[in-house]
C-alpha positions in Angstrom: -202.5 -62.5 -100.0 -200.7 -60.9 -96.8 -198.7 -63.1 -94.5 -200.5 -62.4 -91.3 -204.0 -63.2 -92.7 -204.4 -67.0 -92.0 -205.7 -69.3 -95.0 -209.2 -70.3 -94.7 -208.2 -73.8 -93.8 -205.8 -72.8 -91.3 -208.1 -74.0 -88.4 -208.6 -72.4 -84.9 -204.9 -72.5 -83.9 -204.4 -69.7 -86.7 -206.1 -67.0 -84.5 -202.9 -67.0 -82.5 -201.1 -65.3 -85.2 -201.3 -61.5 -85.4 -203.5 -60.4 -88.1 -201.7 -57.3 -88.9 -198.9 -55.0 -87.7 -195.3 -56.4 -86.8 -195.2 -59.5 -88.9 -197.2 -58.9 -91.9 -195.7 -59.5 -95.2 -196.9 -59.8 -98.8 -197.2 -63.4 -99.7 -195.2 -64.3 -103.0 -196.8 -66.4 -105.7 -196.3 -70.1 -105.0 -195.0 -69.3 -101.5 -195.8 -71.8 -98.9 -197.3 -70.6 -95.6 -197.9 -73.3 -93.2 -201.4 -73.1 -91.5 -199.8 -74.2 -88.3 -196.5 -75.8 -87.2 -197.0 -78.8 -84.9 -194.1 -80.0 -82.8 -192.8 -83.5 -83.1 -190.4 -85.4 -80.9 -188.1 -88.3 -82.0 -188.7 -91.7 -80.9 -186.3 -92.8 -78.4 -185.3 -96.1 -80.4 -184.7 -93.9 -83.5 -182.6 -91.4 -81.6 -180.5 -94.2 -79.9 -179.8 -95.5 -83.4 -179.0 -92.2 -84.8 -176.6 -91.3 -82.0 -174.6 -94.3 -82.8 -174.1 -93.0 -86.4 -173.3 -89.6 -85.3 -170.6 -90.9 -82.6 -168.6 -92.2 -85.6 -168.0 -89.0 -87.1 -164.6 -87.1 -86.6 -164.4 -84.0 -84.0 -164.1 -80.7 -85.6 -160.3 -79.7 -86.1 -158.5 -77.4 -83.8 -158.4 -74.7 -86.4 -162.3 -74.3 -85.8 -162.0 -73.7 -82.1 -159.0 -71.3 -82.8 -160.9 -69.4 -85.3 -164.0 -69.2 -83.0 -161.9 -68.0 -80.0 -160.1 -65.4 -82.3 -163.7 -64.1 -83.5 -164.7 -63.7 -79.8 -161.5 -61.8 -79.1 -162.4 -59.4 -82.1 -159.5 -60.5 -83.9 -158.7 -58.3 -87.3 -158.8 -59.8 -90.7 -155.3 -60.2 -90.8 -155.0 -61.9 -87.5 -157.9 -64.4 -88.6 -156.0 -64.8 -91.9 -152.9 -66.2 -90.1 -155.1 -68.8 -88.4 -156.5 -69.9 -91.7 -153.6 -70.0 -93.6 -152.4 -73.1 -91.4 -154.7 -74.9 -93.7 -154.1 -74.7 -97.6 -157.4 -76.2 -98.4 -159.3 -73.8 -96.3 -157.2 -70.8 -97.6 -158.0 -71.7 -101.1 -161.9 -71.9 -100.2 -161.8 -68.6 -98.7 -159.9 -66.9 -101.7 -162.3 -68.7 -104.3 -165.2 -67.4 -102.3 -163.7 -63.7 -102.3 -163.1 -63.8 -105.8 -166.6 -65.2 -106.8 -167.9 -63.4 -109.9 -171.1 -62.5 -108.3 -169.2 -60.4 -105.6 -168.0 -57.9 -108.3 -164.3 -57.8 -107.3 -162.5 -55.9 -109.9 -158.9 -56.9 -109.0 -158.3 -60.4 -108.0 -157.7 -61.1 -104.3 -154.6 -63.3 -103.3 -154.3 -62.5 -99.7 -156.3 -64.3 -97.2 -156.6 -61.3 -94.9 -157.9 -59.1 -97.6 -160.2 -62.0 -98.6 -161.6 -61.9 -95.1 -162.2 -58.2 -95.4 -164.0 -58.6 -98.6 -166.3 -61.4 -97.5 -166.9 -60.1 -93.8 -166.7 -62.2 -90.6 -170.2 -63.6 -90.8 -169.6 -65.1 -94.3 -166.1 -66.2 -93.6 -167.4 -68.0 -90.5 -169.8 -69.9 -92.8 -167.0 -71.0 -95.1 -164.7 -72.0 -92.2 -167.8 -73.9 -90.8 -168.5 -75.9 -93.9 -164.9 -76.7 -94.2 -164.6 -77.9 -90.6 -167.6 -79.9 -90.4 -167.1 -81.5 -93.9 -166.7 -85.1 -92.5 -170.5 -85.4 -92.0 -171.0 -84.8 -95.7 -169.2 -88.0 -96.9 -172.3 -90.0 -97.7 -172.6 -90.3 -101.7 -176.3 -90.9 -101.4 -177.6 -87.6 -100.1 -181.1 -86.4 -99.3 -180.2 -82.7 -99.0 -177.8 -80.5 -101.0 -174.9 -79.8 -98.5 -173.7 -76.7 -100.2 -177.3 -75.4 -100.1 -177.6 -76.1 -96.5 -174.5 -74.1 -95.7 -175.7 -71.3 -97.8 -179.1 -71.2 -96.1 -177.1 -71.2 -92.8 -175.1 -68.5 -94.0 -177.9 -66.3 -95.0 -179.8 -66.9 -91.8 -176.6 -66.0 -90.0 -176.0 -62.7 -91.9 -179.8 -61.9 -91.7 -180.0 -62.8 -87.9 -177.1 -60.1 -87.1 -179.2 -57.5 -89.0 -182.4 -58.3 -87.2 -180.6 -58.5 -83.8 -180.1 -54.6 -84.1 -184.0 -54.2 -83.8 -184.4 -56.7 -80.9 -183.5 -55.1 -77.5 -181.0 -57.1 -75.6 -180.2 -59.4 -78.5 -176.4 -60.4 -78.9 -175.8 -60.0 -82.8 -172.6 -62.5 -82.6 -174.6 -65.1 -80.7 -177.5 -64.8 -83.0 -175.2 -65.1 -86.1 -173.5 -68.2 -84.9 -177.0 -69.7 -84.0 -178.2 -68.8 -87.4 -175.2 -70.6 -89.0 -175.9 -73.8 -87.1 -179.8 -73.9 -86.7 -180.4 -76.3 -89.3 -177.4 -78.5 -88.9 -179.8 -81.4 -88.2 -180.9 -81.5 -91.8 -177.4 -82.2 -92.7 -177.6 -85.3 -90.4 -180.4 -86.7 -92.3 -177.8 -87.4 -95.1 -176.2 -89.8 -92.5 -179.4 -91.6 -92.0 -181.0 -91.9 -95.6 -181.2 -95.7 -95.5 -183.9 -95.2 -92.8 -185.9 -92.7 -94.7 -189.7 -93.4 -95.5 -192.0 -92.1 -98.0 -194.0 -89.0 -96.9 -195.7 -85.8 -98.1 -195.8 -82.3 -96.7 -199.1 -81.2 -95.4 -199.0 -77.3 -95.1 -201.7 -77.8 -92.4 -199.5 -79.5 -90.2 -196.0 -78.1 -91.1 -192.6 -79.5 -92.0 -191.7 -81.0 -88.5 -194.5 -83.5 -88.9 -193.4 -84.2 -92.3 -189.7 -85.1 -91.0 -191.0 -87.1 -88.2 -193.2 -89.2 -90.7 -189.9 -89.6 -93.0 -187.1 -89.9 -90.5 -188.7 -90.7 -87.1 -187.4 -87.5 -85.8 -187.0 -83.9 -86.9 -184.0 -81.8 -87.7 -184.2 -80.3 -84.2 -183.5 -83.7 -82.8 -180.7 -84.6 -85.0 -179.3 -81.0 -84.6 -179.0 -81.5 -81.0 -177.1 -84.8 -81.4 -174.8 -83.2 -84.0 -174.2 -79.9 -81.8 -173.3 -82.2 -78.8 -171.0 -84.1 -80.7 -169.4 -81.3 -82.3 -169.1 -79.6 -79.0 -170.8 -76.5 -80.1 -171.2 -73.8 -77.2 -174.1 -74.6 -74.6 -176.1 -71.5 -75.5 -176.0 -72.3 -79.3 -177.0 -76.0 -78.5 -180.2 -74.7 -76.4 -180.8 -72.3 -79.1 -181.0 -75.1 -81.8 -183.6 -76.9 -79.5 -185.7 -73.9 -79.5 -185.3 -72.3 -82.7 -188.9 -73.4 -84.2 -190.7 -72.4 -80.8 -191.7 -69.1 -82.0 -193.9 -70.8 -84.8 -196.0 -72.8 -82.3 -195.5 -71.4 -78.5 -195.6 -68.1 -76.7 -192.4 -66.1 -76.1 -192.3 -67.1 -72.4 -192.0 -70.8 -73.4 -188.3 -70.1 -74.5 -185.6 -69.3 -71.8 -185.1 -65.7 -71.2 -181.3 -65.7 -71.8 -181.7 -67.1 -75.4 -185.2 -65.7 -76.3 -184.1 -62.7 -78.4 -181.3 -64.6 -80.3 -184.0 -67.4 -81.2 -186.5 -64.8 -82.3 -183.6 -63.1 -84.4 -182.7 -66.7 -86.1 -186.7 -67.6 -86.5 -187.4 -64.4 -88.3 -184.1 -64.6 -90.3 -184.9 -68.0 -91.4 -188.4 -67.1 -92.8 -186.6 -64.3 -94.7 -184.0 -66.3 -96.1 -186.3 -69.0 -97.5 -188.8 -66.3 -99.0 -185.7 -64.4 -100.5 -184.6 -67.6 -102.4 -182.2 -69.2 -100.0 -184.3 -72.1 -98.7 -182.8 -75.5 -98.0 -184.6 -78.5 -96.4 -187.7 -76.4 -95.5 -189.6 -74.9 -98.2 -192.2 -72.7 -96.1 -192.6 -70.4 -93.3 -195.0 -69.5 -90.6 -195.2 -66.4 -88.5 -194.2 -66.1 -84.9 -196.7 -66.2 -82.1 -198.3 -62.8 -81.5 -196.7 -62.5 -78.1 -193.2 -62.1 -79.9 -194.5 -58.7 -81.5 -193.4 -56.7 -78.6 -189.6 -57.9 -79.2 -189.6 -56.1 -82.3 -190.6 -52.4 -81.2 -189.2 -50.2 -83.6 -189.6 -51.8 -87.1 -191.8 -54.5 -89.0 -190.6 -57.7 -90.7 -191.5 -56.3 -94.0 -189.6 -53.0 -93.5 -186.5 -55.3 -92.3 -187.3 -57.4 -95.5 -187.2 -54.3 -97.9 -183.9 -52.8 -96.4 -180.8 -52.5 -98.8 -178.8 -54.3 -96.1 -180.8 -57.5 -96.3 -180.8 -57.5 -100.0 -177.0 -56.9 -100.2 -176.3 -59.6 -97.8 -178.5 -62.0 -99.6 -176.9 -61.2 -102.9 -173.5 -61.8 -101.4 -174.5 -65.2 -100.0 -176.0 -66.2 -103.4 -172.8 -65.3 -105.1 -170.4 -67.2 -102.8 -168.7 -70.3 -104.6 -167.5 -72.8 -102.2 
């Protein structure tokens, strides 16, 4: 079966998906393709309750803001290394990641600056983020595996930067940052696990409805609470709120200044899941046909088959936190 050809039970809404072309992909054995993705909005009462839980979390350390500022200023690996060296635990995490067996380093790396060069800024940003926002992962009764969620974010971040090169006007750094944080709401579910209800995923309705049935809100709602508490940039916060829009709405429904980055993250999320780096969401859905014009020089299948994508995915899978 080919992704792009809706299943027989997909319903009338499935006709909005392109039948062939830009977003066609071969469907893997056992892969979940949602017939449609229905939006769901968290109940005000639940969101007020969850916001109180979020307020109790510590703010990210000054190191995170310093690292982000240095990245925006195109700091060298050695300059970034000087920032990271101020935190010995983070320095050890960077070195451990750079020396992960799966990355194939023949000679051990003992310098943080060299470790950053080995990993690349995108992956280092993921390791720094997982360290900086670890305070939200303290609950021992977890619904989702935090390391898998960060790995998924790192994969989407790296893939979004690759895809950004094929979307006119797309800022790769902003797409990468949005990719890293797009699913932080799933991490928030670990903080409210006592409120979870039994629910079953229905591919005919999609995972947002499943999340609402289970938690009374979606990871988008929870992600916005965390993003605002953690003082993430306004553009990234807005991107989180729209990052599933391509699955159920036309391109014009997303503000023009973040539309390209949102599409890059949506496609990267889909590729990360189908290439074995999923987290809380096991399935995918194609973008609305109106997004096809935003990917003028390639197809999703060609991107998925590229050596660069395979190399980035292998590197992310090899990372050891």
